TIPA-45357 format. One line per 5 residues: number of its first residue (from 1); for each residue z, y, x of N, C-alpha, C. Coordinates in steps of 0.02 Angstrom, whole numbers. Atoms other than C-alpha are relative to their C-alpha. Example, Ala and Ser with C-alpha at 12.3 -4.5 7.8 and 13.67 -1.06 7.14 Angstrom:
BEGIN
1) 0/-59/45/390/-225/615/0/60/45 | -3/-59/-42/357/-53/684/37/55/-39
***
This chain:
BEGIN
1) -67/23/-27/5089/5635/5695/25/-52/-46 | -27/54/39/5160/5472/5638/74/19/-23 | -67/-7/26/5316/5477/5527/46/-52/37 | -48/41/-36/5475/5394/5593/-7/-75/-16 | 6/68/18/5455/5233/5496/-67/-28/24
6) 63/23/-26/5273/5225/5552/2/-13/74 | -10/9/-72/5323/5246/5733/33/-69/12 | -31/66/-7/5439/5098/5711/-48/-56/-14 | 48/52/16/5302/4998/5630/-48/-12/56 | 46/7/-58/5184/5031/5776/35/-39/57
11) -38/33/-53/5318/4978/5901/12/-74/-18 | -14/69/23/5353/4821/5797/-65/-41/11 | 63/35/-9/5168/4772/5801/-9/-16/72 | 11/9/-71/5159/4794/5989/50/-50/27 | -54/41/-33/5324/4707/6032/-3/-73/-29
16) -3/65/29/5315/4562/5908/-64/-40/9 | 63/30/-12/5131/4526/5935/-31/-38/-58 | 25/34/60/5115/4420/5778/43/16/-59 | -42/-26/54/5175/4503/5619/-38/3/-65 | 26/-17/67/5148/4525/5434/27/72/-16
21) -16/-69/20/5147/4713/5394/-8/5/-75 | 2/5/74/5192/4712/5211/25/66/-31 | -26/-61/27/5233/4896/5184/-34/14/-70 | 24/-18/66/5210/4962/5006/-64/42/8 | 65/-37/0/5040/5033/4963/12/76/7
26) -9/-69/-9/5024/5211/5024/45/23/54 | -47/-17/-56/5146/5203/5168/-34/0/70 | 34/-7/-63/5010/5198/5301/-4/-60/44 | 10/58/-43/4981/5021/5357/-58/7/49 | 57/-8/-44/4811/5067/5426/15/46/59
31) -19/-44/-54/4883/5213/5524/41/-34/55 | -42/33/-50/5010/5103/5607/-39/-47/43 | 43/45/-39/4880/4975/5656/-44/38/49 | 41/-43/-44/4767/5111/5726/39/29/56 | -44/-25/-51/4912/5185/5823/13/-54/55
36) -13/56/-48/4946/5013/5900/-63/-11/41 | 62/8/-37/4761/4999/5949/-6/53/53 | 1/-54/-51/4769/5169/6032/47/-11/58 | -51/15/-50/4926/5119/6127/-27/-54/48 | 29/52/-40/4841/4960/6189/-61/24/41
41) 58/-28/-31/4682/5057/6229/20/41/64 | -26/-39/-52/4785/5173/6340/23/-44/60 | -18/47/-52/4836/5015/6438/-58/-39/25 | 57/32/-27/4658/4966/6469/-34/-51/-46 | 31/43/46/4627/4855/6319/-54/34/-37
46) 52/-34/36/4468/4885/6224/-36/-39/-55 | 34/39/53/4420/4743/6106/48/-11/-59 | -43/3/60/4495/4764/5932/-47/-22/-59 | 39/32/52/4440/4669/5779/35/7/-68 | -28/-8/64/4465/4703/5593/-39/-47/-48
51) 32/42/53/4430/4577/5453/25/28/-66 | -22/-36/60/4434/4658/5281/-51/-18/-58 | 45/9/60/4358/4642/5105/-58/50/6 | 60/-42/-3/4183/4716/5088/11/68/-26 | -13/-62/31/4250/4854/4979/31/55/43
56) -37/-49/-39/4351/4937/5117/-30/5/72 | 32/-7/-66/4231/4921/5267/-13/72/18 | 17/-71/-15/4175/5100/5253/68/40/9 | -64/-34/-8/4358/5157/5234/27/-9/74 | -19/14/-69/4401/5071/5398/-40/37/51
61) 43/-34/-48/4253/5146/5488/19/77/1 | -17/-69/3/4299/5319/5426/68/16/30 | -65/-12/-27/4480/5305/5472/4/-8/79 | 4/5/-71/4441/5247/5649/-31/60/30 | 33/-62/-25/4324/5394/5675/47/61/-6
66) -37/-62/14/4446/5518/5601/64/4/43 | -67/1/-31/4608/5466/5688/2/-27/70 | -1/27/-68/4558/5385/5853/-64/23/38 | 59/-9/-42/4434/5402/5997/-38/-66/12 | 31/65/-8/4388/5219/5982/-67/0/-40
71) 64/5/31/4211/5170/5931/-3/-54/-53 | 3/51/52/4199/5085/5762/-72/-32/-6 | 64/34/7/4061/4954/5747/4/-46/-60 | -2/42/59/4029/4880/5575/-47/-58/12 | 42/63/-15/3973/4699/5606/-12/-31/-67
76) 13/21/69/3889/4664/5443/-76/9/-15 | 72/-8/17/3716/4637/5367/-45/-37/47 | 49/35/-38/3560/4584/5450/3/10/74 | -5/-15/-70/3598/4662/5617/68/-21/31 | -70/16/-22/3771/4581/5634/4/-29/71
81) -5/29/-68/3727/4481/5791/-8/54/55 | 8/-53/-48/3665/4637/5882/64/42/3 | -61/-38/4/3819/4734/5826/58/-35/34 | -52/39/-33/3934/4595/5885/-10/2/76 | 11/-4/-71/3850/4591/6055/16/72/27
86) -15/-71/-22/3869/4784/6067/74/6/9 | -75/0/-4/4056/4763/6031/28/-36/58 | -25/38/-56/4080/4629/6156/-16/31/69 | 24/-35/-62/3985/4731/6286/36/66/13 | -27/-66/-8/4058/4902/6255/73/7/-21
91) -65/-5/29/4219/4872/6164/2/46/-61 | -7/-41/59/4287/4969/6017/35/-38/-56 | -29/34/59/4341/4919/5841/-56/-33/-41 | 48/35/43/4232/4786/5761/30/-14/-69 | -24/5/68/4244/4784/5574/-47/-46/-39
96) 41/47/35/4182/4638/5472/32/-25/-64 | -27/29/62/4207/4545/5303/22/-71/16 | -23/72/-6/4287/4375/5276/-62/-44/0 | 60/43/3/4117/4302/5229/-42/1/61 | 42/-6/-60/4026/4371/5376/34/-33/60
101) -40/30/-56/4165/4312/5493/-18/-74/11 | 15/71/-2/4126/4131/5451/-64/-14/36 | 66/9/-32/3951/4154/5521/1/24/74 | -7/-28/-67/4012/4239/5682/54/-28/42 | -62/15/-36/4176/4161/5730/-12/-40/64
106) 14/40/-60/4098/4040/5856/-28/43/56 | 29/-43/-49/4019/4188/5948/47/54/26 | -50/-54/-20/4176/4297/5964/40/-20/59 | -41/12/-58/4261/4307/6131/68/28/-11 | -67/-21/6/4438/4361/6166/7/69/-31
111) -14/-61/36/4515/4496/6059/72/25/21 | -64/-27/-18/4656/4615/6109/47/11/-60 | -40/-5/65/4714/4650/5930/-45/-16/-56 | 36/22/63/4658/4568/5769/43/25/-62 | -30/-22/62/4698/4653/5603/-33/-32/-60
116) 26/34/56/4677/4551/5446/26/36/-63 | -20/-42/58/4675/4670/5297/-5/-41/-65 | -8/37/64/4721/4612/5119/8/-74/17 | -12/69/-27/4793/4457/5203/11/-54/-51 | -8/54/52/4827/4369/5040/-67/-32/-14
121) 65/32/11/4640/4333/5041/-7/-65/38 | 0/64/-38/4677/4189/5164/59/-43/-22 | -57/38/26/4813/4111/5054/-15/-74/-7 | 16/70/6/4717/3948/5034/-22/-31/69 | 14/23/-67/4721/3851/5199/-61/-46/6
126) 57/44/-2/4574/3742/5151/-67/37/3 | 64/-35/5/4442/3877/5135/-28/16/70 | 35/-15/-62/4314/3921/5268/28/67/30 | -23/-65/-28/4375/4102/5279/66/-4/35 | -68/9/-29/4553/4044/5315/-7/-34/67
131) 10/35/-64/4493/3923/5449/-30/44/54 | 30/-47/-48/4390/4062/5528/53/45/29 | -54/-43/-24/4544/4175/5538/46/-42/48 | -39/42/-44/4641/4029/5613/-28/-3/70 | 33/6/-64/4515/4011/5752/9/63/39
136) -8/-64/-35/4524/4197/5792/70/12/26 | -69/-12/-20/4713/4198/5796/15/-38/64 | -16/38/-58/4709/4065/5930/-25/32/65 | 23/-34/-62/4618/4180/6052/14/75/1 | -16/-70/6/4701/4344/6008/72/12/23
141) -68/-15/-23/4852/4425/6094/44/28/-53 | -38/-31/49/4909/4534/5952/-35/-14/-70 | 26/12/68/4884/4485/5767/44/36/-50 | -37/-34/55/4931/4594/5618/-32/-18/-68 | 23/16/66/4917/4530/5441/25/57/-44
146) -18/-57/42/4916/4673/5315/-4/-16/-74 | 1/12/70/4963/4652/5135/58/35/-33 | -50/-32/37/5057/4765/5017/29/-38/-58 | -22/41/56/5079/4625/4891/21/-70/21 | -11/70/-24/5115/4472/4999/70/-28/-24
151) -66/23/20/5298/4465/4946/14/8/-76 | -8/-7/71/5268/4499/4762/-40/-51/-40 | 37/52/31/5145/4362/4723/33/-67/11 | -30/65/-10/5174/4175/4739/22/-9/71 | -28/12/-65/5279/4119/4885/-45/-42/43
156) 45/39/-38/5146/3998/4938/-46/43/41 | 39/-44/-36/5044/4146/4992/35/25/62 | -41/-21/-59/5185/4205/5107/0/-58/50 | 1/55/-45/5192/4030/5182/-69/-5/39 | 67/4/-31/5004/4034/5216/-8/49/54
161) 6/-51/-51/5013/4198/5308/43/-11/60 | -44/11/-57/5162/4155/5411/-16/-63/38 | 24/58/-35/5085/3990/5457/-47/19/58 | 40/-28/-52/4963/4097/5557/45/28/56 | -43/-38/-48/5101/4200/5640/42/-51/38
166) -45/48/-33/5220/4055/5680/-11/-68/-27 | 19/65/24/5138/3888/5650/58/-50/-3 | -53/49/9/5264/3759/5581/69/28/-12 | -66/-33/7/5407/3885/5568/33/-17/-64 | -25/11/69/5426/3862/5382/-10/-70/-25
171) 9/70/19/5386/3675/5384/-70/-7/-32 | 62/15/33/5242/3594/5293/0/39/-68 | 6/-35/63/5175/3671/5133/40/-37/-54 | -38/38/48/5255/3529/5034/76/10/8 | -70/-12/-12/5424/3552/5116/20/70/-22
176) -15/-69/20/5417/3740/5089/4/7/-75 | -3/-3/74/5378/3717/4904/62/-31/-26 | -63/32/25/5523/3598/4883/63/37/17 | -60/-33/-23/5649/3699/4982/8/70/-25 | -6/-70/17/5604/3876/4933/-39/19/-63
181) 42/-25/52/5458/3904/4815/22/-20/-70 | -22/24/68/5516/3796/4667/70/25/-16 | -67/-30/18/5703/3843/4676/-3/76/-15 | -2/-70/7/5662/4028/4691/-41/21/-60 | 46/-22/55/5515/4047/4572/21/-31/-69
186) -15/34/64/5571/3921/4439/73/7/-20 | -70/1/17/5759/3923/4450/38/63/21 | -30/-63/-21/5792/4098/4520/60/-11/44 | -55/19/-44/5901/4026/4658/7/56/53 | -17/-59/-42/5980/4178/4741/15/-22/73
191) -20/19/-64/6049/4079/4885/-56/-18/45 | 61/16/-36/5882/4007/4937/-44/59/14 | 40/-61/-9/5797/4176/4914/29/37/58 | -33/-36/-58/5925/4255/5037/-15/-37/65 | 16/39/-58/5898/4113/5157/-70/9/25
196) 70/-10/-18/5709/4134/5153/-8/68/29 | 5/-68/-22/5728/4320/5176/22/8/73 | -26/-4/-67/5831/4297/5332/-45/-35/50 | 44/38/-42/5708/4168/5400/-61/41/21 | 61/-34/-12/5556/4281/5384/10/71/27
201) -13/-69/-21/5637/4445/5432/-27/19/69 | 26/-18/-65/5589/4436/5618/-77/10/2 | 73/0/-5/5405/4420/5573/-32/41/-56 | 27/-37/57/5386/4524/5413/34/68/1 | -26/-69/7/5403/4715/5407/-22/24/-69
206) 11/-18/68/5417/4765/5226/44/61/-16 | -34/-61/22/5461/4943/5174/-27/25/-65 | 22/-26/67/5454/5016/4999/9/76/-3 | -6/-72/5/5432/5197/4948/70/20/-20 | -67/-17/25/5607/5190/4873/54/-9/56
211) -48/12/-52/5691/5136/5038/29/65/27 | -30/-63/-25/5816/5269/5097/-29/25/65 | 26/-20/-66/5742/5268/5274/-72/26/-3 | 68/-19/9/5570/5298/5203/-8/61/-46 | 10/-51/51/5586/5411/5051/16/71/29
216) -20/-65/-30/5672/5550/5154/-53/26/46 | 51/-14/-52/5523/5547/5274/-68/18/-36 | 63/-12/36/5388/5564/5138/-6/72/-24 | 11/-67/28/5311/5732/5086/5/0/-74 | 0/-2/73/5323/5791/4906/-66/-27/-29
221) 61/29/33/5200/5707/4785/-40/58/-25 | 46/-50/21/5048/5814/4756/-54/-33/-40 | 55/25/42/4929/5775/4612/-52/53/-9 | 55/-46/8/4759/5856/4607/-51/-32/-46 | 50/26/45/4643/5833/4459/-70/29/18
226) 68/-23/-19/4456/5838/4500/-46/-27/-53 | 47/21/52/4332/5834/4358/-71/-8/29 | 66/16/-24/4168/5751/4401/-47/-14/-61 | 45/10/59/4030/5773/4267/-45/-60/9 | 46/55/-3/3916/5631/4225/-70/25/22
231) 68/-19/-16/3741/5632/4298/-44/-9/-63 | 47/4/56/3589/5643/4181/-10/-72/-22 | 10/71/15/3563/5456/4192/63/-30/-34 | -60/26/29/3745/5417/4156/7/26/-71 | -8/-28/68/3748/5534/4005/-47/-32/-49
236) 50/34/44/3591/5455/3934/22/-70/-18 | -26/66/11/3660/5281/3954/61/-1/-45 | -62/-6/38/3828/5336/3883/-15/11/-76 | 18/-14/71/3751/5408/3723/-33/-60/-29 | 35/59/26/3641/5255/3701/50/-54/-19
241) -49/53/17/3792/5137/3706/39/21/-60 | -42/-25/57/3894/5247/3588/-40/-5/-65 | 41/1/60/3752/5262/3463/-12/-75/-24 | 10/68/17/3717/5076/3470/63/-31/-28 | -64/23/25/3901/5037/3445/14/23/-71
246) -15/-25/65/3918/5152/3296/-45/-29/-54 | 46/31/47/3765/5079/3214/25/-73/-17 | -16/71/10/3827/4899/3237/65/-10/-35 | -66/7/31/4005/4928/3181/-4/14/-78 | 11/-15/74/3941/4999/3014/-14/-63/-39
251) 22/61/34/3876/4825/2977/44/-60/20 | -48/55/-21/4028/4726/3040/69/19/-28 | -70/-14/22/4210/4708/2989/46/-50/34 | -49/45/-28/4369/4622/3045/-1/-8/74 | 1/12/-70/4378/4541/3212/-63/15/37
256) 65/-18/-30/4192/4564/3244/-6/74/14 | 4/-74/-8/4209/4751/3221/40/20/62 | -43/-19/-56/4352/4762/3344/-30/-26/66 | 34/25/-61/4254/4654/3469/-55/46/23 | 54/-46/-18/4107/4773/3463/28/62/34
261) -31/-60/-30/4219/4923/3499/26/-14/67 | -27/19/-65/4306/4834/3642/-55/-10/50 | 58/10/-47/4139/4782/3718/-31/65/20 | 28/-65/-17/4074/4959/3705/44/39/48 | -46/-32/-48/4227/5027/3792/-8/-24/71
266) 13/28/-67/4195/4909/3939/-63/25/28 | 61/-24/-21/4018/4962/3949/3/73/19 | -6/-73/-15/4063/5148/3945/36/10/67 | -35/-3/-65/4185/5119/4091/-48/-16/57 | 48/20/-50/4048/5035/4188/-51/55/14
271) 49/-53/-9/3926/5178/4158/33/57/39 | -37/-53/-33/4056/5305/4214/13/-17/74 | -10/20/-67/4085/5203/4371/-67/10/42 | 65/-6/-30/3900/5189/4415/-52/-34/-45 | 52/31/42/3739/5157/4316/-20/-72/20
276) 19/68/-23/3701/5006/4424/51/-52/-19 | -53/46/22/3867/4930/4373/-17/-25/-71 | 14/16/68/3817/4933/4191/-67/-38/-6 | 65/32/3/3634/4885/4224/-6/-65/40 | -1/59/-40/3686/4740/4334/-52/-2/58
281) 48/-8/-55/3583/4804/4478/32/-12/70 | -37/14/-63/3717/4761/4609/-18/-69/21 | 16/66/-26/3720/4598/4707/66/-29/26 | -57/37/-24/3850/4464/4748/-10/-16/75 | 14/15/-69/3767/4446/4916/40/41/44
286) -45/-36/-45/3888/4491/5054/-40/48/46 | 43/-44/-44/3740/4569/5150/-27/61/-37 | 29/-55/39/3692/4685/5009/32/65/20 | -29/-66/-17/3712/4869/5050/42/28/-56 | -40/-28/54/3846/4967/4953/-40/44/-47
291) 35/-46/46/3796/5064/4798/3/71/26 | 2/-68/-25/3750/5244/4834/55/40/-33 | -53/-41/29/3885/5376/4804/-31/54/-43 | 27/-45/44/3854/5483/4655/25/73/18 | -19/-69/-11/3859/5674/4673/2/35/-67
296) -7/-34/61/3921/5785/4534/-64/36/-19 | 58/-37/23/3775/5855/4430/-62/-34/17
***
């Protein structure tokens, strides 16, 4: 069951059609977008599209399966063309990355709702990923840009996102920088800040955990500690790095000694994350499969 502020967010997405959902992290932006998809699905719509960083593809697929009856289709990797055709034929929630989108955008037909996760990733209007999102926005009825930090980073990022929602509304990038970005960021101009806030209010929904209308609707904070022991491989690598570091610091002093300790700490963090992280066995290739999940013991 959606909380009251989430119900309002869902209605906002459906009614406004082009919005920036900038709720604070942890307030359920994904749930509100999924609820909007379900509402549209009940009206006969069936083609929904999500663009997100590679690191959260599996999260989106899991959330769609858990909270909706829609079919998630991860359009990624070597079979991306087949997966895209399946989505266009059967409908559901297509989930892809920014990099993959650039290779598919010319093949994508009409979309009922487009969700752009971590929307600050398209802050540079000159990049291919941004241009690909622009093309999708032109053939999509509902567009939701999702970013929990869009209003806390540089104002130029806010301009970029709103340029998708309401092209030309905030003027050119140069005009926006002169009227708002420079006075607010450099001179702390409160008057221009309030003016900008009023201008973007119809298109930006931003709630914080501390907002009175939100905090009373949140459950008590529950913290659970879960200890996960290292695997045998991790433990072996960990001991190896520690022993090597202790041996080398005995023969060093000053800044070199501190550098060896700092370097060892970074390596130990990588080992605890995943052995492949430390051993550089991953890949920068967007088509590379994710690293396997470690199981305790």
